[in-house]
Backbone as a chain_set.jsonl record, in Angstrom:
{"seq": "MRLLADPRLAEAISLFNRGEWYACHDGFEELWHETQGDSRPLLQGLLQAAVAQLHLERGNRRGATVLIGEALGRLARCGERGLGIELIPLRQSLRLWLKALQHDEPTDTLSLPHLVRTLQHPPVN", "coords": {"N": [[78.156, 112.242, 115.822], [79.13, 110.23, 113.135], [81.062, 107.401, 113.278], [82.811, 106.431, 111.3], [83.121, 108.804, 109.854], [84.389, 110.533, 111.803], [87.265, 112.661, 111.969], [89.194, 111.773, 113.69], [89.486, 108.886, 113.741], [90.425, 108.62, 111.202], [92.923, 109.924, 111.635], [94.157, 108.243, 113.846], [94.295, 105.877, 112.523], [96.347, 106.662, 110.581], [98.201, 107.362, 112.182], [98.921, 104.794, 113.288], [99.801, 103.43, 111.083], [102.125, 104.906, 110.581], [103.889, 103.988, 112.468], [103.54, 105.064, 115.103], [102.956, 104.439, 117.835], [102.228, 105.041, 120.591], [100.758, 107.328, 120.282], [98.917, 106.816, 118.659], [97.534, 104.807, 119.838], [96.412, 106.326, 121.929], [94.476, 107.851, 120.325], [92.946, 105.626, 119.213], [91.945, 104.673, 121.794], [90.397, 106.927, 122.959], [88.502, 106.939, 121.055], [87.326, 104.51, 121.442], [86.316, 104.489, 124.034], [84.419, 106.357, 123.841], [82.4, 104.745, 122.019], [79.917, 102.66, 121.469], [78.382, 99.449, 121.07], [78.747, 97.446, 117.8], [81.153, 98.311, 116.779], [82.99, 98.899, 118.828], [84.478, 96.353, 119.999], [86.266, 95.993, 117.786], [87.647, 98.561, 117.852], [88.923, 98.235, 120.103], [90.611, 95.911, 119.75], [92.263, 96.994, 117.572], [93.539, 98.925, 119.132], [94.855, 97.369, 121.157], [96.468, 95.892, 119.62], [98.367, 98.053, 118.66], [99.345, 99.001, 121.065], [100.816, 96.375, 121.737], [102.782, 96.668, 119.846], [104.111, 98.91, 121.028], [104.9, 97.826, 123.405], [106.749, 96.02, 122.315], [108.665, 97.736, 121.414], [109.815, 98.649, 123.752], [111.003, 96.535, 124.696], [109.459, 94.528, 125.905], [108.506, 91.675, 125.357], [106.935, 89.537, 126.183], [104.637, 91.121, 127.248], [103.89, 92.245, 124.887], [103.23, 89.808, 123.583], [101.072, 88.794, 124.938], [99.098, 90.962, 124.339], [98.773, 90.825, 121.698], [97.662, 88.417, 121.416], [95.236, 89.002, 122.497], [94.208, 90.821, 121.21], [93.924, 89.483, 118.513], [91.873, 87.708, 119.065], [89.717, 89.539, 119.645], [89.534, 90.766, 117.027], [89.049, 88.535, 115.307], [86.098, 88.192, 115.636], [85.313, 90.234, 114.062], [84.7, 90.225, 111.415], [85.381, 90.493, 107.803], [86.059, 93.235, 107.139], [86.093, 96.313, 108.321], [85.1, 99.538, 109.875], [86.355, 100.949, 107.765], [88.652, 99.408, 107.373], [90.485, 96.81, 105.979], [90.301, 93.876, 107.436], [91.572, 91.06, 107.092], [94.235, 91.082, 106.238], [95.434, 92.413, 108.203], [95.085, 90.825, 110.436], [96.37, 88.449, 109.628], [99.056, 89.425, 109.659], [99.152, 90.023, 112.402], [99.146, 87.286, 113.26], [101.541, 86.192, 112.395], [103.548, 87.546, 113.943], [102.602, 86.996, 116.555], [103.268, 84.119, 116.341], [105.94, 84.107, 116.087], [106.755, 85.672, 118.473], [105.842, 83.57, 120.471], [107.121, 81.425, 119.827], [109.779, 82.42, 120.549], [111.37, 83.62, 118.413], [113.429, 85.763, 116.227], [112.196, 88.79, 115.548], [112.745, 90.83, 113.605], [112.763, 90.596, 110.867], [109.991, 90.715, 110.372], [107.49, 92.555, 108.793], [106.029, 95.436, 109.943], [102.787, 95.57, 111.639], [100.059, 97.026, 109.355], [97.466, 98.953, 108.654], [95.136, 98.499, 106.004], [93.203, 100.418, 104.072], [89.757, 100.341, 103.171], [87.142, 100.541, 100.354], [84.308, 102.013, 101.458], [81.786, 102.119, 100.258], [79.915, 101.061, 97.377], [81.303, 101.784, 93.869], [79.906, 104.546, 92.024], [78.09, 104.263, 89.133]], "CA": [[79.178, 112.199, 114.41], [79.401, 108.801, 112.811], [82.606, 106.886, 113.417], [83.577, 106.591, 109.917], [83.41, 110.283, 109.414], [85.135, 111.238, 112.442], [88.532, 112.821, 111.639], [90.121, 111.153, 114.733], [89.514, 107.761, 113.422], [91.532, 108.776, 110.079], [94.07, 110.12, 112.437], [94.841, 107.264, 114.563], [94.707, 104.907, 111.458], [97.484, 107.023, 110.066], [99.518, 107.207, 113.168], [99.247, 103.386, 113.352], [100.711, 103.221, 109.877], [103.439, 105.522, 110.701], [104.464, 103.26, 113.647], [103.541, 106.236, 116.098], [102.255, 103.47, 118.386], [101.897, 105.686, 121.634], [99.957, 108.426, 119.809], [97.989, 106.009, 117.994], [96.894, 104.175, 121.342], [95.557, 107.486, 122.542], [93.467, 108.055, 119.52], [92.008, 104.742, 119.457], [91.473, 104.83, 123.163], [89.322, 107.99, 122.791], [87.091, 106.637, 120.339], [86.999, 103.318, 122.063], [85.744, 105.031, 125.306], [83.122, 107.141, 123.255], [81.936, 104.211, 121.07], [79.126, 101.668, 121.912], [77.967, 98.852, 119.709], [79.706, 96.594, 117.177], [82.618, 98.916, 116.494], [83.672, 98.555, 120.024], [85.35, 95.222, 119.828], [87.429, 96.376, 116.673], [88.406, 99.455, 118.116], [89.835, 97.619, 121.292], [91.6, 95.157, 118.901], [93.185, 97.848, 116.98], [94.226, 99.635, 120.338], [95.849, 96.268, 121.632], [97.722, 95.643, 118.405], [99.138, 99.097, 118.704], [99.932, 98.721, 122.488], [101.7, 95.523, 121.785], [103.906, 97.267, 119.338], [104.727, 99.604, 121.914], [105.817, 96.926, 124.32], [107.856, 95.495, 121.704], [109.739, 98.648, 121.443], [110.282, 98.882, 124.919], [111.633, 95.334, 124.98], [108.59, 93.642, 126.698], [107.852, 90.473, 124.428], [105.619, 89.037, 127.074], [103.483, 91.946, 127.233], [103.309, 92.216, 123.375], [102.514, 88.41, 123.055], [99.724, 88.804, 125.379], [98.195, 91.948, 123.672], [98.68, 90.158, 120.21], [96.635, 87.259, 121.365], [93.885, 89.469, 122.779], [93.788, 91.594, 119.822], [93.66, 88.408, 117.493], [90.654, 87.309, 119.512], [88.681, 90.46, 119.456], [89.519, 90.86, 115.647], [88.46, 87.482, 114.823], [84.758, 88.424, 115.557], [84.937, 91.534, 113.412], [84.522, 89.901, 109.889], [86.714, 90.685, 106.922], [86.173, 94.691, 107.156], [85.378, 97.242, 109.573], [85.788, 101.045, 110.094], [87.28, 101.344, 106.54], [89.834, 98.621, 107.169], [90.488, 95.432, 105.434], [90.71, 93.157, 108.565], [92.249, 89.978, 107.297], [95.626, 91.319, 106.255], [95.753, 92.798, 109.584], [95.049, 89.395, 111.415], [97.581, 87.552, 109.025], [100.278, 90.001, 110.018], [99.42, 89.704, 113.971], [99.368, 85.847, 113.538], [102.863, 86.291, 112.211], [103.98, 88.317, 115.079], [102.282, 85.993, 117.525], [103.84, 82.884, 116.189], [107.412, 84.463, 116.196], [106.904, 85.771, 119.809], [105.498, 82.482, 121.133], [108.545, 80.561, 119.934], [110.989, 83.299, 120.845], [111.994, 83.933, 117.233], [113.4, 87.237, 116.204], [110.986, 89.522, 114.878], [113.229, 91.832, 112.749], [112.44, 90.318, 109.567], [108.616, 90.764, 110.017], [106.906, 93.893, 108.585], [105.055, 96.13, 111.018], [101.41, 95.768, 111.071], [99.624, 97.924, 108.646], [96.086, 99.137, 108.311], [94.721, 98.846, 104.707], [91.829, 101.061, 104.035], [88.94, 99.828, 102.162], [86.178, 101.529, 100.011], [83.245, 101.598, 102.181], [80.567, 102.488, 99.431], [80.328, 100.839, 95.968], [81.463, 103.065, 93.166], [78.747, 104.918, 91.273], [78.263, 104.125, 87.819]], "C": [[79.309, 110.602, 114.273], [80.723, 108.418, 112.827], [83.472, 107.013, 112.255], [83.975, 108.06, 109.507], [84.108, 111.181, 110.344], [86.745, 111.255, 112.151], [89.771, 112.095, 112.63], [90.429, 109.744, 114.55], [90.662, 107.922, 112.2], [92.881, 109.109, 110.71], [94.918, 108.986, 113.005], [95.173, 106.1, 113.612], [96.157, 105.438, 110.818], [98.621, 107.087, 110.955], [100.033, 105.673, 113.308], [100.079, 103.174, 112.161], [101.955, 103.737, 109.738], [104.24, 104.894, 111.871], [104.603, 104.24, 114.969], [102.705, 105.605, 117.112], [101.54, 104.332, 119.885], [100.611, 106.625, 121.229], [98.598, 107.819, 119.107], [96.947, 105.504, 119.034], [96.053, 105.308, 121.632], [94.263, 107.759, 121.507], [92.394, 106.778, 119.366], [91.193, 104.363, 120.766], [90.209, 105.602, 123.168], [88.173, 107.464, 122.208], [86.418, 105.639, 120.89], [85.954, 103.752, 123.104], [84.182, 105.69, 124.815], [81.966, 106.061, 122.441], [81.107, 103.123, 121.679], [78.734, 100.758, 120.612], [78.855, 97.891, 119.187], [81.056, 96.855, 116.909], [83.289, 98.795, 117.771], [84.846, 97.654, 120.167], [86.657, 95.506, 118.742], [87.98, 97.38, 117.343], [89.493, 99.093, 119.345], [90.886, 96.708, 120.626], [92.716, 95.87, 118.198], [94.195, 98.49, 118.161], [95.321, 98.584, 121.002], [96.827, 96.108, 120.686], [98.806, 97.033, 118.555], [99.965, 99.001, 120.196], [100.891, 97.601, 122.338], [102.883, 95.871, 120.979], [104.756, 98.0, 120.183], [105.478, 99.022, 123.002], [107.002, 96.501, 123.621], [109.057, 96.625, 121.51], [110.337, 99.103, 122.806], [110.902, 97.734, 125.406], [110.633, 94.1, 125.828], [107.818, 92.664, 125.67], [106.914, 89.812, 125.095], [104.51, 89.899, 126.936], [102.714, 92.094, 125.724], [102.681, 90.994, 123.06], [101.027, 88.382, 123.604], [98.672, 89.575, 124.805], [97.956, 91.444, 122.294], [97.605, 89.273, 120.238], [95.272, 87.949, 121.513], [93.561, 90.215, 121.55], [93.165, 90.662, 118.845], [92.097, 88.055, 117.918], [89.33, 88.308, 119.458], [88.62, 90.576, 117.958], [88.67, 89.891, 114.83], [86.908, 87.484, 114.75], [84.367, 89.566, 114.778], [84.801, 91.322, 112.011], [85.815, 90.424, 109.138], [87.021, 92.163, 106.797], [85.65, 95.283, 108.069], [85.949, 98.511, 109.796], [86.522, 101.286, 108.891], [88.393, 100.449, 106.395], [89.725, 97.193, 106.7], [91.239, 94.6, 106.766], [91.671, 91.805, 108.263], [93.741, 90.091, 106.916], [96.231, 91.777, 107.737], [95.949, 91.453, 110.518], [96.074, 88.393, 110.86], [98.933, 88.157, 109.688], [100.3, 89.781, 111.605], [99.589, 88.358, 114.05], [100.829, 85.625, 113.392], [103.876, 86.658, 113.38], [103.914, 87.318, 116.264], [102.992, 84.794, 117.669], [105.508, 83.058, 116.575], [107.873, 84.891, 117.933], [106.882, 84.545, 120.812], [106.681, 81.521, 121.063], [109.803, 81.219, 120.022], [112.134, 83.437, 119.738], [112.221, 85.293, 117.003], [112.337, 87.537, 115.214], [111.546, 90.817, 113.735], [112.891, 91.938, 111.563], [111.075, 90.821, 109.336], [108.297, 92.26, 109.714], [105.885, 94.351, 109.574], [103.713, 96.053, 110.255], [100.792, 96.81, 110.405], [98.2, 97.916, 108.403], [95.792, 99.354, 106.944], [93.342, 99.465, 104.598], [91.218, 100.414, 103.032], [87.992, 100.816, 101.408], [84.979, 100.964, 100.733], [81.876, 101.619, 101.24], [81.014, 101.728, 98.067], [80.445, 102.101, 95.092], [80.057, 103.222, 92.321], [79.048, 104.833, 89.95], [77.849, 105.416, 87.053]], "O": [[79.562, 109.866, 115.227], [81.551, 109.192, 112.346], [84.577, 107.554, 112.212], [85.014, 108.362, 108.92], [84.441, 112.321, 110.02], [87.427, 110.233, 112.091], [90.954, 111.943, 112.328], [91.451, 109.281, 115.058], [91.736, 107.333, 112.322], [93.897, 108.558, 110.286], [96.102, 108.796, 112.729], [96.168, 105.403, 113.812], [97.033, 104.606, 110.583], [99.788, 106.91, 110.605], [101.216, 105.348, 113.413], [101.18, 102.667, 112.373], [102.81, 103.261, 108.991], [105.315, 105.423, 112.151], [105.571, 104.205, 115.728], [101.649, 106.196, 117.34], [100.347, 104.161, 120.139], [99.57, 106.586, 121.884], [97.487, 108.349, 119.082], [95.747, 105.777, 119.023], [94.841, 105.114, 121.538], [93.128, 107.859, 121.973], [91.176, 106.954, 119.399], [90.065, 103.869, 120.786], [89.113, 105.071, 123.345], [87.05, 107.497, 122.711], [85.188, 105.631, 120.947], [84.79, 103.364, 122.996], [83.098, 105.496, 125.365], [80.815, 106.451, 122.25], [81.721, 102.557, 122.584], [78.747, 101.153, 119.446], [79.725, 97.436, 119.929], [81.954, 96.019, 116.809], [84.475, 98.507, 117.61], [85.986, 98.053, 120.405], [87.829, 95.217, 118.982], [89.164, 97.107, 117.541], [90.619, 99.575, 119.47], [92.049, 96.812, 121.016], [93.881, 95.473, 118.2], [95.422, 98.515, 118.06], [96.46, 98.936, 121.313], [98.017, 96.197, 120.99], [100.023, 96.851, 118.541], [101.194, 98.939, 120.24], [101.97, 97.853, 122.874], [103.976, 95.431, 121.339], [105.976, 97.835, 120.164], [106.486, 99.535, 123.488], [108.12, 96.559, 124.133], [110.246, 96.308, 121.473], [111.289, 99.881, 122.86], [111.383, 97.806, 126.537], [111.056, 93.025, 126.252], [106.68, 92.891, 125.259], [105.933, 89.479, 124.431], [103.445, 89.447, 126.517], [101.514, 92.075, 125.447], [101.68, 90.992, 122.344], [100.033, 88.055, 122.956], [97.526, 89.136, 124.706], [96.866, 91.692, 121.778], [96.733, 89.239, 119.37], [94.302, 87.612, 120.833], [92.475, 90.039, 120.998], [92.061, 90.907, 118.359], [91.203, 88.149, 117.077], [88.176, 87.924, 119.269], [87.467, 90.466, 117.541], [87.849, 90.192, 113.963], [86.391, 86.817, 113.854], [83.186, 89.915, 114.773], [84.784, 92.349, 111.331], [86.914, 90.694, 109.622], [88.142, 92.463, 106.386], [84.699, 94.791, 108.677], [87.168, 98.64, 109.909], [87.517, 101.983, 109.089], [89.125, 100.588, 105.415], [88.808, 96.486, 107.118], [92.437, 94.672, 107.04], [92.485, 91.485, 109.13], [94.481, 89.179, 107.288], [97.328, 91.469, 108.202], [96.949, 91.226, 111.199], [96.582, 87.564, 111.615], [99.778, 87.411, 110.185], [101.35, 89.395, 112.119], [100.274, 88.04, 115.023], [101.383, 84.898, 114.217], [104.898, 86.012, 113.609], [104.908, 86.886, 116.848], [103.343, 84.358, 118.765], [106.152, 82.245, 117.238], [108.917, 84.572, 118.503], [107.659, 84.445, 121.762], [107.141, 80.931, 122.04], [110.833, 80.675, 119.623], [113.35, 83.401, 119.927], [111.407, 86.101, 117.45], [111.787, 86.827, 114.372], [110.769, 91.585, 113.168], [112.686, 93.027, 111.027], [110.838, 91.342, 108.246], [108.845, 93.133, 110.388], [104.974, 93.613, 109.95], [103.425, 96.266, 109.078], [101.028, 97.848, 111.024], [97.698, 96.889, 107.946], [96.166, 100.45, 106.527], [92.39, 98.877, 105.111], [91.846, 99.933, 102.089], [88.026, 101.975, 101.824], [84.643, 99.781, 100.693], [80.898, 101.025, 101.695], [82.18, 101.729, 97.672], [79.921, 103.183, 95.356], [79.299, 102.299, 92.024], [80.126, 105.249, 89.526], [77.944, 105.463, 85.827]]}, "num_chains": 1, "name": "protein.A"}
């Protein structure tokens, strides 16, 4: 099955956007283990971004900082879009979180990272 058509991907994205970090992590991790090729680093970056938020919920700022940095490193190699997701807004959000965490600033005013879906195919005229 193509990854974009896999309902587990849509479910993991939905869980991410609802802030259900643990369940989202499970979904992305399962897909990551099954995937080879160009989508693998993107899935791992999404997985790391979700686990970073889970660390924050549990008060582990250091773990979150490390994982956001790793997620940004992987997502930097993934272009503007991938797996039906706009990656530029995600990277921008993660950079804000990373900066706040690195400077020991409060994060309560930051918006949670959100995965913006993109149209994969041009519209038919």
